[in-house]
C-alpha positions in Angstrom: 120.5 95.7 84.9 117.5 93.4 85.5 114.3 95.1 86.6 112.1 92.1 87.1 110.1 91.7 90.2 110.6 88.7 92.5 107.7 86.5 93.7 108.1 85.2 97.2 105.8 83.5 99.8 105.3 85.2 103.2 103.1 85.4 106.3 101.2 88.5 107.4 102.5 89.5 110.8 100.7 92.9 111.3 98.0 95.1 109.8 99.2 98.7 109.3 97.3 101.9 108.6 96.4 103.0 105.1 95.8 99.4 103.8 99.4 98.3 104.3 100.6 95.0 105.8 103.8 93.9 107.5 104.8 90.5 105.9 107.5 88.2 107.1 109.5 86.3 104.4 112.2 83.7 104.7 115.4 84.9 103.3 118.6 83.1 102.5 119.8 80.8 105.4 116.2 80.9 106.8 116.6 84.3 108.4 113.4 86.3 108.6 113.0 89.6 106.6 110.1 92.0 107.0 108.4 93.7 104.1 105.8 96.4 103.9 103.2 95.4 101.3 99.9 96.7 99.9 97.1 94.7 98.3 97.2 94.1 94.6 94.2 94.8 92.4 92.8 91.3 92.0 92.8 90.6 95.7 91.3 94.0 96.5 88.6 93.8 93.8 87.4 90.4 94.9 86.9 91.6 98.5 89.5 89.1 99.9 90.4 90.1 103.5 93.8 89.5 104.9 94.3 88.6 108.6 97.4 88.2 110.7 98.8 84.7 110.2 97.6 84.4 106.5 100.1 83.0 104.0 100.4 85.1 100.9 102.3 85.4 97.7 103.9 88.7 97.2 105.7 90.5 94.4 108.8 92.5 95.6 109.4 95.8 94.0 112.5 95.8 91.8 114.1 99.0 93.2 113.2 98.5 96.9 113.2 95.0 98.2 111.5 96.1 101.5 108.3 97.0 99.7 105.9 94.7 97.8 102.4 93.9 96.6 100.2 91.0 97.8 99.1 89.2 94.7 97.4 86.1 96.1 96.2 84.7 99.4 97.2 81.0 99.9 
């Protein structure tokens, strides 16, 4: 079984409590999927702020594809 995380591009659609963000990603056949993501260490340490509408790279968790970590702001 492969436990590698998957890197995808998404758009922040909402800011949630406790430092979480709702991010929309394009799935197969261009259907939208929604993921709940938190900020990764490099983004947080460098005081990069995320706003609704920002494009981001996120790493999906291997066990639960509805959760992820924002690794870079595009």
